[in-house]
C-alpha positions, 0 to 999 in steps of 0.5 A: 514710698521712699527710703527713710534716712533710718532705713538708708543707715540700716542698709549700710549698718546691716550686721546684727547687734548682740544686745538687740536679740542675743539668741538670733545673733548666736544663731546667725554667727553660726555662719561665720568662722573667726579670722585669727593670727597666732599670738594675737588673742582678738578676733580680726574679721568674720569669714563666711563659712562658704568662703572657708570651704572654697579656699585652698588653705596651705596647711604649713600657713593656716589652721582650720578649726571646724568645730570652733569655727576659726581660721588662724594664720599660723605662719611667721611671727613678724608682719613681713612673714605673715604678709608673704603667707597671706599673699601666696595663699591669695595668689593661689586663690586667683590662679584657681579663680575661686572668688569673683571679688579677686578678679578685681585685683588692685595692687593695693594693700590694706592693713590689719591692726591688733588690740593695741593698734599694732600692725599685724599684717596687710592684704590686697584691697579686694581680698579684705571682704573674704576675710571680713577685716576692718577697712579704713577710707576717706569720704568728702563732701564738696559744696558751694554755698551762695545766694542760691543756697547750699548745693553739693557736688554729686558724682555718678559712678561709671556704668562699667565699674565693678562695684555699684555701677552707675550709683551716685557717690560722694564727691571724693571717696577712697580706701586708705592703703598701708601707711597712709593717713586720712588727710593724705589719702583725701589729698590723692583721692581728690585729684584722682577722682575730681581733679581737684588741685592739691592746694585747693584741698589743703586750704579748704578741706575741714576734718569732720569726724567719721562714720563706722558701720558693718556692711554686709555686701549684696549683689550691687557690690559685685562678686560674692555676696553676704561678705562682712565689710566693717569699715571706718570712713574719715569724713571731710567737708570741702567748701569750694568757691564757684570757679572750682568745678570737680571733673572726672580724672579716671574711669571710675567716675561718669560725670559730676552734678551740682545738686540742691539739698532737696534734690540730693534728698530725693536721690537718697530716698529713691536708693540712687546712692552707694549705701555707705555715701548715704550715711555720709550725706546723712552725717553732713546733714546733721552737722550742717543743721539740715537734719535736726531733732525737730525734723527727724523722728529717728534722730537719736537712733540714726546718730547712734548707728552712724558711729557703730563700735566695731567687733574688731581692733581698730587703730588710731591714725595719730601721727607721732 
């Protein structure tokens, strides 16, 4: 029996909810230290205890409280000073080869925001799961709709990719670096991953909301497992004409295939999609009236879990 849509959503939003079982949640949280920054009252991420033990924390920059299970960045009072301290700590960990995930260094910086949306610091993308910070990205579904019905452009990830090799993906997807807005990230990623021209994307992409979840990494993600990965993914639809064909433009995508809705559903049920790509497609099916309260028994629970209220501060990407 294949995976249900609710199974797929649970697979992506794997972190427990306090209200479901407070006692079990409290026990579960004993596995983590809270990531904090001096001067900020909010918890900014969850760090697995084993990760805390394996880091060589410079005492001039970090305060580790084992009894209260907190890791606090105490260096600096400005983002630039905090960035330097985090970068030095990560550079040391890379040289010591402490973590597998750091072998996938991307030279991309992810921002961390405070409770009022203020920029606190930034860190290397591949290090973000070690600290359990909220990351932001975009996912787009490119599709055509004609006399043959609705069909979706689905890429297969490269078999040599460090994360989720060989799995199916969304048409365009990528992480947002510090200072990047969702739409500009979409334009960049669409060219880099799918060879979609900028003018085509700007003319045809429609903002369609977002999904949010807290993923817990398994072996398919590459590197250490059980790392907490809360994410906000801004979702876009891109309706294309038949003469626009996405093509791989980097080493991350093996091929694009044009799948019917039924073929896409079968691939979802057989677990062929990267977990967060499954929830983006389920969201697409809901918005396009393919999944409805009449044909999906778990409709309400799915809707709710596609939009998790994250445990950490998040930021608006409104341009002032």
